[in-house]
LOROZA-999691 format. One line per field, with one value per residue (C-alpha): chain; x, y, z. Coordinates in steps of 0.25 Angstrom, whole numbers, plus 5000, padded with zeros to 4 digits. Example, Ala and Ser with C-alpha at 12.3 -4.5 7.8 and 13.67 -1.06 7.14 Angstrom:
<lovexs>
unit: [A:A]
X: [5049:5055]
Y: [4982:4996]
Z: [5031:5029]
</lovexs>
This chain:
<lovexs>
unit: [A:A:A:A:A:A:A:A:A:A:A:A:A:A:A:A:A:A:A:A:A:A:A:A:A:A:A:A:A:A:A:A:A:A:A:A:A:A:A:A:A:A:A:A:A:A:A:A:A:A:A:A:A:A:A:A:A:A:A:A:A:A:A:A:A:A:A:A:A:A:A:A:A:A:A:A:A:A:A:A:A:A:A:A:A:A:A:A:A:A:A:A:A:A:A:A:A:A:A:A:A:A:A:A:A:A:A:A:A:A:A:A:A:A:A:A:A:A:A:A:A:A:A:A:A:A:A:A:A:A:A:A:A:A:A:A:A:A:A:A:A:A:A:A:A:A:A:A:A:A:A:A:A:A:A:A:A:A:A:A:A:A:A:A:A:A:A:A:A:A:A:A:A:A:A:A:A:A:A:A:A:A:A:A:A:A:A:A:A:A:A:A:A:A:A:A:A:A:A:A:A:A:A:A:A:A:A:A:A:A:A:A:A:A:A:A:A:A:A:A:A:A:A:A:A:A:A:A:A:A:A:A:A:A:A:A:A:A:A:A:A:A:A:A:A:A:A:A:A:A:A:A:A:A:A:A:A:A:A:A:A:A:A:A:A:A:A:A:A:A:A:A:A:A:A:A:A:A:A:A:A:A:A:A:A:A:A:A:A:A:A:A:A:A:A:A:A:A:A:A:A:A:A:A:A:A:A:A:A:A:A:A:A:A:A:A:A:A:A:A:A:A:A:A:A:A:A:A:A:A:A:A:A:A:A:A:A:A:A:A:A:A:A:A:A:A:A:A:A:A:A:A:A:A:A:A:A:A:A:A:A:A:A:A:A:A:A:A:A:A:A:A:A:A:A:A:A:A:A:A:A:A:A:A:A:A:A:A:A:A:A:A:A:A:A:A:A:A:A:A]
X: [5408:5395:5383:5375:5363:5364:5357:5344:5345:5342:5328:5331:5342:5331:5326:5328:5332:5328:5325:5339:5343:5347:5362:5364:5377:5374:5377:5386:5373:5364:5364:5352:5345:5345:5332:5338:5338:5324:5319:5325:5319:5305:5306:5308:5296:5287:5291:5299:5295:5296:5304:5316:5323:5311:5299:5296:5286:5290:5293:5301:5310:5311:5315:5325:5331:5332:5338:5349:5352:5355:5364:5372:5373:5378:5388:5393:5394:5404:5411:5406:5410:5396:5382:5382:5391:5382:5372:5361:5360:5353:5366:5381:5377:5370:5381:5391:5382:5380:5395:5399:5388:5393:5408:5414:5423:5428:5436:5450:5445:5446:5436:5444:5435:5439:5437:5429:5418:5403:5396:5390:5404:5408:5396:5393:5408:5407:5395:5403:5415:5406:5400:5413:5423:5431:5438:5435:5447:5447:5456:5459:5458:5466:5462:5457:5448:5457:5460:5474:5479:5491:5482:5474:5485:5490:5476:5475:5478:5473:5463:5457:5444:5436:5439:5426:5430:5422:5426:5423:5420:5406:5410:5423:5423:5437:5439:5446:5456:5447:5454:5468:5462:5454:5466:5474:5463:5461:5476:5472:5460:5450:5436:5434:5421:5420:5409:5407:5394:5402:5410:5398:5393:5407:5416:5417:5417:5424:5423:5432:5443:5440:5444:5434:5425:5412:5408:5395:5387:5374:5365:5360:5374:5375:5361:5353:5342:5344:5343:5351:5366:5376:5386:5396:5403:5413:5405:5414:5412:5397:5396:5404:5399:5386:5372:5368:5353:5344:5331:5326:5335:5347:5344:5344:5336:5330:5325:5323:5336:5345:5347:5355:5360:5359:5371:5376:5371:5357:5364:5365:5351:5341:5327:5321:5332:5330:5327:5324:5336:5346:5339:5340:5355:5358:5351:5360:5373:5368:5366:5380:5387:5379:5386:5399:5407:5419:5411:5404:5417:5424:5412:5410:5425:5425:5413:5419:5432:5425:5416:5429:5436:5424:5421:5435:5435:5425:5431:5432:5428:5435:5433:5435:5440:5451:5452:5449:5436:5424:5409:5408:5414:5414:5417:5415:5416:5422:5412:5400:5393:5391:5376:5374:5382:5374:5361:5364:5369:5356:5348:5356:5351:5364:5363:5375:5377:5382:5386:5395:5391:5390:5405:5406:5420:5425:5420:5426:5439:5439:5432:5420:5405:5402:5404:5396:5397:5394:5394:5393:5386:5386:5375:5382:5387:5397:5385:5382:5396:5394:5381:5388:5399:5390:5381:5392:5399:5386:5382:5396:5395:5381:5386:5400]
Y: [5476:5470:5479:5484:5481:5466:5469:5471:5456:5453:5458:5458:5468:5478:5477:5488:5486:5497:5507:5504:5496:5482:5479:5464:5460:5446:5438:5428:5424:5423:5430:5437:5431:5437:5437:5426:5416:5421:5418:5405:5401:5406:5399:5386:5387:5393:5384:5372:5368:5353:5342:5337:5325:5316:5321:5319:5331:5344:5352:5341:5340:5355:5357:5346:5352:5366:5360:5352:5363:5371:5360:5362:5377:5375:5365:5374:5386:5378:5370:5357:5345:5340:5345:5332:5338:5349:5345:5355:5358:5368:5376:5375:5371:5359:5355:5355:5347:5337:5335:5334:5324:5314:5315:5303:5308:5300:5302:5309:5316:5331:5342:5355:5368:5382:5394:5401:5391:5394:5385:5377:5372:5369:5362:5351:5347:5347:5338:5329:5329:5326:5314:5308:5312:5321:5333:5348:5356:5371:5380:5393:5407:5419:5433:5436:5424:5417:5402:5398:5390:5385:5380:5373:5366:5361:5356:5348:5333:5320:5320:5332:5325:5338:5353:5361:5375:5388:5395:5409:5412:5418:5426:5432:5430:5423:5415:5402:5396:5384:5378:5377:5372:5362:5357:5356:5348:5339:5335:5329:5322:5331:5333:5348:5355:5370:5379:5389:5396:5409:5407:5403:5418:5424:5416:5405:5391:5379:5366:5359:5369:5369:5355:5353:5341:5349:5363:5369:5382:5389:5395:5406:5412:5413:5420:5407:5403:5398:5383:5379:5375:5366:5356:5353:5340:5332:5321:5309:5313:5315:5302:5295:5301:5297:5305:5315:5315:5304:5306:5308:5311:5306:5292:5283:5271:5269:5256:5252:5244:5255:5268:5271:5286:5295:5301:5316:5326:5319:5310:5323:5330:5322:5327:5338:5349:5364:5364:5379:5382:5375:5382:5395:5393:5390:5403:5410:5405:5408:5423:5423:5418:5428:5439:5432:5426:5434:5447:5443:5440:5452:5461:5455:5456:5471:5473:5465:5473:5486:5482:5478:5491:5499:5492:5492:5507:5505:5507:5494:5485:5472:5464:5449:5440:5442:5454:5445:5440:5438:5438:5442:5453:5451:5463:5467:5481:5482:5483:5481:5468:5462:5460:5474:5479:5470:5475:5489:5487:5479:5492:5499:5489:5481:5466:5460:5447:5447:5436:5424:5420:5405:5406:5406:5399:5410:5420:5414:5413:5429:5430:5437:5433:5438:5448:5457:5452:5458:5448:5452:5447:5451:5461:5469:5482:5493:5501:5489:5490:5505:5502:5491:5500:5512:5503:5497:5510:5516:5503:5503:5517:5515:5503:5508]
Z: [5335:5331:5328:5339:5331:5334:5347:5340:5336:5351:5355:5370:5369:5366:5380:5390:5405:5415:5403:5397:5385:5389:5388:5389:5394:5401:5388:5396:5403:5391:5377:5371:5359:5345:5336:5328:5340:5345:5331:5330:5344:5340:5326:5332:5341:5331:5319:5323:5337:5338:5344:5336:5331:5333:5325:5311:5309:5302:5315:5321:5309:5308:5322:5321:5309:5316:5329:5322:5313:5325:5330:5317:5319:5332:5328:5317:5326:5336:5325:5330:5321:5321:5326:5333:5343:5347:5358:5362:5377:5386:5387:5391:5405:5400:5390:5402:5410:5399:5397:5412:5413:5403:5404:5412:5423:5435:5448:5445:5432:5432:5426:5423:5423:5424:5434:5424:5422:5423:5433:5421:5418:5433:5439:5429:5431:5446:5445:5436:5445:5457:5449:5444:5454:5444:5449:5445:5442:5439:5430:5437:5431:5433:5438:5424:5424:5414:5416:5420:5409:5417:5428:5417:5411:5425:5428:5416:5417:5413:5424:5417:5410:5408:5405:5405:5402:5398:5385:5390:5405:5407:5419:5414:5399:5399:5387:5390:5380:5378:5366:5373:5386:5379:5371:5384:5391:5379:5381:5394:5388:5395:5389:5387:5388:5384:5389:5378:5383:5384:5371:5362:5360:5359:5350:5340:5344:5337:5345:5336:5338:5353:5355:5367:5369:5373:5372:5378:5376:5379:5368:5376:5377:5362:5359:5359:5369:5383:5385:5373:5373:5366:5370:5359:5361:5353:5346:5350:5364:5363:5357:5368:5380:5387:5385:5395:5396:5391:5383:5369:5358:5364:5361:5349:5355:5369:5374:5389:5388:5383:5375:5363:5363:5352:5345:5349:5349:5353:5363:5372:5368:5376:5375:5367:5365:5365:5350:5350:5357:5348:5336:5343:5346:5332:5328:5339:5333:5319:5324:5331:5318:5309:5318:5318:5331:5328:5327:5340:5347:5343:5347:5361:5364:5361:5370:5382:5380:5380:5392:5400:5396:5400:5413:5417:5420:5431:5445:5453:5442:5439:5426:5426:5415:5405:5395:5383:5390:5381:5384:5398:5406:5422:5431:5445:5452:5466:5477:5468:5468:5454:5456:5460:5448:5438:5444:5442:5428:5425:5429:5418:5408:5407:5409:5415:5424:5438:5447:5446:5432:5436:5439:5454:5454:5445:5454:5466:5459:5458:5472:5467:5467:5453:5443:5434:5420:5406:5395:5380:5367:5353:5355:5365:5361:5366:5371:5380:5385:5388:5395:5403:5407:5411:5419:5427:5430:5435:5443:5449:5453:5460:5467:5472]
</lovexs>
């Protein structure tokens, strides 16, 4: 297990709620930020603040160097072939929208997604289907929230032009076999996008080994600020596909007769980017790598297994997702509304999430409106699990 002293790296975790120490278990929604990240953000505004790539003065040069060094850090973290494959976005949602807006689909094409998807990996593809006449096709899951691989294999065909798949379910913690599913889709010539928003804080990512065409994630899931994210794409695809937005930086030359577009990544980064966010994201990944992804992965698996074991003893409770879930643990108690349960738990100082978790089709599959979800990060401890279990037991007794 990781040392409990890591909590001291996160100033907000020293807060109290209703007179009790804060137990933060809503990490799938957003993670808290260590001092290293807060310091990186502050340093940018205090010492580097300037626009980038255009100016010749000292601050402009220094900010540009820091921003592009951040791109290199992120490329190294996900094992990209080149920093030019790393495009800064406002988050995973922005990345999915970018790709769905530039892919050329037509009537008869099929877009394959799964029952487990977050709305941000459903709605953009629906919008593409409406524009192009393509068809959305859904991969079902079983009673454990695990995708049906036989059904997936049967759904694949030469009509499959896109596979858009979450790596880790934000609602149930299901880990999809993305490498194998990517390889199967590529045999049919499909373009594959992986939503790694819930994978990035919990596991190592190697885009070269993965075999996909695109991968997206949000910085705020991995201890960085909100408003910064990454779209990784194969460089040959980024070069061949059209730009997304027009403006400064995404051009080489502009005349009233026409425009010559810039090379990736700048081709997809119109306007002034979130400079501070990119620098802080690199600081977050440096922080994670200093601890070690294997150590983080092992620590969080032990936490979620302990939480599942302790909660399973509560009468009337149902745990959703497979036993090998990571990141998130969703549960419901018979006869107790998830919102009421979450509200009482909060009064005891434990922060969890209630609702459909932006996964309404998945909730409909199980005939429920939502769940209570505890989700875990590197700074959580066994004491947090004890606090969660005690709070849920007490709340369930009060509400039954």
